[in-house]
N, C-alpha and C positions, 0 to 999 in steps of 0.2 A: 629666274632671276626675281620675278615680282615678289614671291614670299621673302626673299632676303632683304629687299628694299623695305617691305613693310615691317619686317623685324628691326632693321636699322632705325626706321622712323619711330617705332615705339620705344626702342632703347635710349635714343638720343632725346626724345621728348620727355621720358620718364626721368632721365638724368637732369634735364634742365629744370623740370618741374620741382625736383628735390633741392637743387642747388639755389634757384631763384624764387623769390616771393613775388606774388603779383602785386602790381601798382594799385593803390587804393585811389578811387576818385574823391573829390573833395566832399561829396554827401555820404562817403562811407561805403559805397558799392565798389566791387572789384571791377577793374577794367576788363571789358570783354576780350580784346585782343591779346592783353597780357595774360589772361589765364588760359587762353587756348593755345598752348605751346605746340601742340601737334600742327596746327595750321601754319605757325611760323616756321617750324622745322621742315615741313612739307614744301613750303615755298623756297626755303633756303636750298633743299636738296634738288628742287626743280631747277633752279638757277644754276646749281653746281653741275647738274647733267647738261644742261645747254651749253655751259662753258666748255665741257669737254667734247663737244662736237655731236651729240645725238641730236640732230636737227630733223632729220627725216627718218621715220620709223617704218621698217619693213621687218617681217618676221624672219626672213632669211638672212638678213645682213647682221654681220658681226660687228660689234663696237669694241675695238680694242682699247681705245682710250677710257671708256667706262669701265672695263674690266681692270685696266691697270689702276685707275682712281679707287676702285673697290679694294684691290689687293694693297695698295699703299696705305689705305684707311686702316685696314686690318693690321697691318705691321705696326702703325703708329699706336693703335688701341693695344697691342700686345705689349709692346715697349712701355707704355703708360701703365699698364697693369703690373708688369714686372718692376717698375720703378716705385709705384705706390704701395703694393703689396708688402714688401719689407719695410717700408718707412711705417705704415700702420701697425705692423706686427711688432717691430723691435723699438720705435721711438715713441709712438703713442701708447703702446702696451709693452709689457715686458716678456713678450714672446706668446707662442700660440696658447700655452696653458693659462696665462693670465687673461687672454681674450676670451676663452671659453668659460673661465671663472666669472668674469664680469657679465657675460651673456647669460649664464644660469642663475646669477643674483638679479639681474634686471628682469628676467622672466618670473622669478618668484615674488618680486615687489610689485604691489598694485600700481596701475597706470595713474598718470596725473589727472 
């Protein structure tokens, strides 16, 4: 279960880093806490785990609440993917062929 949680932590913090820009201090430096999204996500995941009743850790004990939470999270992610995927393909682009054509064009053009 630990590798799965680590994978979730990496996925969530990478997604958050992609969406959110770090807050800049008044002197131009980036804020330390705001740029360390993995720390924030790990803390939120720990609070989430504590709220689902995993307070005493024993290797032989099964945590049905935690497993239910992970399963529910997976279903929510699947529904989000199935909702966002067609939206991106058919609203933002004119289908899969248009997406591939634009991807090929952007790979040939020099980066900014």
